[in-house]
C-alpha positions as CSV (number, residue, x, y, z in Angstrom):
1,M,0.0,0.0,0.0
2,R,1.3,3.5,-1.0
3,I,0.4,6.3,1.4
4,V,0.7,9.9,0.1
5,R,0.3,13.3,1.5
6,Y,-1.0,15.9,-1.0
7,L,-2.6,19.1,-1.9
8,F,-5.7,19.3,-4.1
9,G,-7.1,22.7,-5.0
10,T,-6.9,25.0,-2.0
11,D,-7.3,22.3,0.6
12,E,-5.0,21.8,3.6
13,P,-2.6,18.9,3.3
14,R,-4.4,15.6,3.3
15,Y,-3.4,11.9,3.3
16,G,-4.5,9.3,0.8
17,I,-3.9,5.8,-0.6
18,V,-2.7,5.3,-4.1
19,D,-3.9,2.1,-5.9
20,A,-2.2,0.1,-8.7
21,E,-3.9,2.3,-11.4
22,D,-2.5,5.5,-9.8
23,N,-5.9,6.5,-8.4
24,L,-5.9,8.3,-5.1
25,Q,-8.4,7.5,-2.3
26,P,-8.6,10.4,0.2
27,L,-8.4,9.7,3.9
28,V,-10.4,11.4,6.6
29,R,-7.4,11.7,8.9
30,P,-3.7,10.8,9.0
31,P,-3.1,7.1,8.7
32,F,-1.5,6.6,12.1
33,D,-4.8,5.8,13.9
34,G,-6.1,3.5,11.2
35,L,-7.5,4.1,7.7
36,C,-10.8,5.9,7.3
37,F,-11.7,6.7,3.7
38,A,-13.5,9.7,2.4
39,G,-14.6,11.2,-0.9
40,D,-14.2,10.0,-4.5
41,L,-11.2,8.7,-6.2
42,L,-8.8,11.2,-7.7
43,P,-6.3,10.7,-10.5
44,L,-2.8,11.0,-8.9
45,S,-1.9,13.3,-11.8
46,R,-4.4,15.9,-10.5
47,V,-2.8,16.4,-7.0
48,D,0.4,18.0,-5.8
49,L,2.4,15.5,-3.9
50,L,4.0,16.7,-0.6
51,A,6.5,14.9,1.6
52,P,4.5,11.8,2.7
53,C,4.7,12.7,6.4
54,A,5.5,15.8,8.5
55,P,8.1,14.5,11.1
56,S,8.7,16.2,14.4
57,K,12.3,15.0,13.9
58,I,14.5,13.0,11.6
59,V,16.9,10.7,13.3
60,A,19.7,9.9,11.0
61,V,22.4,7.3,11.2
62,G,26.0,7.7,10.2
63,L,28.4,5.1,8.7
64,N,25.6,2.5,8.6
65,Y,26.7,0.8,5.3
66,R,29.8,-1.3,5.3
67,D,30.9,-0.1,1.9
68,H,30.5,3.5,3.0
69,A,32.7,3.0,6.0
70,R,35.3,1.3,3.8
71,E,35.1,4.3,1.3
72,L,36.0,6.7,4.1
73,G,38.6,4.4,5.7
74,L,36.7,4.3,9.0
75,P,36.0,1.3,11.2
76,I,32.5,-0.3,11.4
77,P,30.6,1.3,14.3
78,E,29.9,-0.8,17.3
79,E,26.5,0.9,17.8
80,P,24.5,3.3,15.7
81,L,25.9,6.8,15.3
82,L,23.0,9.2,15.6
83,F,22.4,12.7,14.6
84,L,19.2,14.8,14.0
85,K,17.8,16.7,11.1
86,P,14.9,19.2,11.8
87,G,11.5,18.8,10.4
88,T,11.9,22.3,8.8
89,A,14.5,20.7,6.4
90,V,11.8,18.5,4.8
91,I,10.6,19.0,1.2
92,G,8.6,16.7,-1.0
93,P,9.0,15.2,-4.5
94,G,9.8,17.9,-7.0
95,G,10.7,20.4,-4.3
96,K,13.8,22.5,-4.8
97,I,17.0,21.9,-2.8
98,V,18.4,25.4,-2.1
99,Y,22.2,25.6,-2.2
100,P,23.1,27.7,0.8
101,E,25.2,30.8,0.4
102,M,27.6,29.9,3.2
103,S,28.6,26.5,1.7
104,R,31.0,25.7,-1.2
105,R,30.2,21.9,-1.3
106,V,26.8,20.3,-1.0
107,D,26.5,16.5,-1.3
108,Y,23.7,14.1,-2.1
109,E,23.2,11.0,0.2
110,G,20.5,8.6,-0.9
111,E,18.9,6.7,1.9
112,L,16.1,4.3,2.9
113,A,13.9,6.1,5.4
114,V,11.7,4.4,8.1
115,V,8.4,6.2,8.9
116,M,7.0,5.5,12.3
117,G,3.4,4.5,12.6
118,K,3.1,4.3,16.4
119,K,4.7,5.9,19.4
120,A,7.8,4.0,20.4
121,S,9.6,4.3,23.7
122,R,12.1,1.7,24.8
123,V,10.7,-1.0,22.5
124,T,12.3,-4.3,21.9
125,R,13.6,-5.4,18.5
126,E,10.7,-7.9,18.3
127,D,8.2,-5.1,18.8
128,A,9.9,-2.6,16.5
129,R,8.3,-3.9,13.3
130,A,4.8,-3.2,14.6
131,C,5.7,0.4,15.3
132,I,6.7,1.1,11.7
133,L,4.2,2.4,9.2
134,G,6.4,1.9,6.2
135,Y,9.4,3.1,4.1
136,T,10.2,5.9,1.7
137,C,13.2,7.6,0.0
138,L,15.3,10.3,1.6
139,N,18.1,12.5,0.4
140,D,20.3,13.4,3.4
141,V,21.7,16.6,1.8
142,T,24.9,17.7,3.5
143,A,27.1,20.8,3.3
144,R,30.2,18.7,3.4
145,D,32.6,21.6,3.9
146,L,30.7,22.9,6.9
147,Q,30.6,19.4,8.3
148,A,34.4,19.2,8.2
149,K,34.7,22.7,9.6
150,D,32.3,22.3,12.5
151,L,33.4,18.7,13.4
152,Q,29.7,17.9,14.2
153,F,26.7,17.7,12.0
154,T,24.0,20.2,13.0
155,R,24.7,23.1,10.7
156,S,25.8,20.9,7.7
157,K,22.6,18.8,7.8
158,S,19.9,21.2,8.9
159,F,19.5,23.8,6.2
160,D,15.9,24.3,4.9
161,T,15.3,21.9,2.0
162,F,18.1,19.5,3.1
163,A,15.7,16.6,3.7
164,P,13.9,15.7,0.5
165,L,11.4,12.9,1.3
166,G,9.0,10.8,-0.8
167,P,7.3,10.1,-3.0
168,W,5.1,8.0,-0.7
169,I,5.2,5.6,2.2
170,E,5.3,2.0,1.0
171,T,3.8,-0.2,3.8
172,D,4.2,-3.7,2.2
173,L,7.9,-4.1,2.1
174,D,10.7,-6.1,3.7
175,P,13.5,-3.5,4.1
176,R,16.4,-5.8,4.5
177,N,17.4,-6.6,0.9
178,L,16.5,-3.6,-1.2
179,R,18.6,-1.9,-4.0
180,V,19.3,1.8,-3.1
181,E,20.6,4.0,-5.9
182,T,21.3,7.7,-6.5
183,F,21.4,9.3,-9.9
184,L,22.9,12.7,-10.7
185,N,21.7,14.1,-14.0
186,G,20.8,10.6,-15.0
187,E,24.2,9.1,-14.1
188,R,24.2,6.5,-11.4
189,R,26.5,7.6,-8.5
190,Q,25.4,5.3,-5.7
191,S,24.3,1.7,-5.7
192,S,24.1,-0.8,-2.8
193,I,21.8,-3.2,-1.1
194,T,20.3,-2.7,2.4
195,S,21.7,-6.1,3.3
196,Q,24.9,-4.1,3.6
197,L,23.5,-2.1,6.5
198,V,25.4,-2.6,9.7
199,F,22.2,-2.1,11.7
200,D,18.9,-2.9,10.0
201,P,15.7,-0.8,10.4
202,F,14.3,-3.0,13.3
203,H,17.5,-2.7,15.3
204,L,17.5,1.1,14.6
205,V,14.0,1.6,15.9
206,C,14.8,-0.4,19.0
207,F,18.1,1.5,19.6
208,V,16.7,5.0,19.0
209,S,13.7,4.4,21.2
210,Q,16.0,3.7,24.1
211,V,17.3,7.2,23.7
212,M,14.3,9.3,22.7
213,T,10.6,8.7,22.1
214,L,9.6,8.3,18.4
215,N,6.3,9.7,17.5
216,P,4.0,8.7,14.7
217,G,5.3,10.3,11.5
218,D,8.9,10.6,12.7
219,V,11.6,9.4,10.4
220,I,14.7,7.3,10.8
221,A,17.2,7.8,7.9
222,T,19.1,4.5,7.8
223,G,22.4,5.8,6.3
224,T,23.9,6.1,2.9
225,P,26.0,3.7,0.8
226,S,29.3,4.5,-0.9
227,G,29.5,7.0,-3.7
228,I,28.6,10.3,-2.0
229,G,29.5,13.3,-4.0
230,P,28.8,17.0,-4.8
231,M,25.9,18.5,-6.6
232,G,25.3,22.1,-7.7
233,P,22.7,24.5,-8.9
234,G,20.9,23.1,-12.0
235,D,21.6,19.5,-11.1
236,R,18.8,16.9,-10.9
237,V,19.2,14.3,-8.2
238,E,17.1,11.1,-8.0
239,I,17.0,8.6,-5.2
240,R,15.6,5.3,-6.4
241,I,14.8,2.4,-4.0
242,Q,13.6,-1.0,-5.1
243,G,9.9,-1.6,-4.1
244,I,9.3,2.1,-3.4
245,G,10.0,4.2,-6.4
246,S,12.0,7.4,-7.0
247,L,12.4,10.8,-5.4
248,V,13.5,13.5,-7.8
249,N,14.6,17.0,-6.8
250,E,16.5,19.9,-8.5
251,V,19.2,22.0,-6.9
252,V,18.8,25.8,-7.2
253,L,20.4,28.9,-6.0
254,P,18.7,30.8,-3.1
255,P,16.3,33.5,-4.3
256,A,17.6,37.0,-4.3
257,R,16.4,39.3,-1.5
258,P,15.9,43.0,-1.8
259,G,18.8,44.9,-0.4
260,D,21.1,41.9,-0.2
261,A,24.7,43.0,0.1
262,E,27.6,41.2,-1.7
263,T,28.5,39.4,1.5
264,T,26.1,37.1,3.4
265,T,28.1,37.1,6.6
266,C,26.1,38.1,9.6
267,T,27.8,40.8,11.7
268,R,27.1,41.9,15.3
269,K,26.3,45.5,15.8
270,E,28.8,47.1,18.2
271,S,27.5,48.7,21.3
């Protein structure tokens, strides 16, 4: 089952189910409390797809592919390496990734994302599966130069538009042996299998829930395989995951603001 979040006309964002013929069945409420259908079918082509959920937080995992750790010459982690991306970084399929003025290198990172369906706090691995609604594609966009400069991830991972998510949540999927690929302007740059994950999605839900409560709609980004690299304004990046589909976004320059100076450095007014 494919769950989408969308706009139709002037309505507020709504959820729906997409069938095999690409017809959309609207839902009365978000799918986290069970499915309740409303209204007539709509052709998927008539709606604007949004990110398929609105997470209060994205919990991301570093060095979670064996091939990526080898690529960087780093040891396999003994436990998941966690960092956070804010919900304000989320954009949907077709949304524009804005290249920030303060960065000189922005990278793509294609990832399988876990979408929580139930509140999870200190759950066991055995109970983790029942807490998951489904899976989607995520691009963990990273200002690589700022990551190296700061020696931690907050600024480099948190810019607005740095978490493209979508196109939908696939609920009927075993996440443990899926092909994950990233294409830049049609050229494949990343390709791996989720069997290469050091910690699989069920382990991650269990582990993260020992640290923080996961709410319905929250996302766990499971890590990126080898092949990370830069992208720039005008580039088209596609994250493609077996059994889910593809998430496509374009990189753009930030819009000009009236009165912008040549420099974008913030300065403190002297007292």
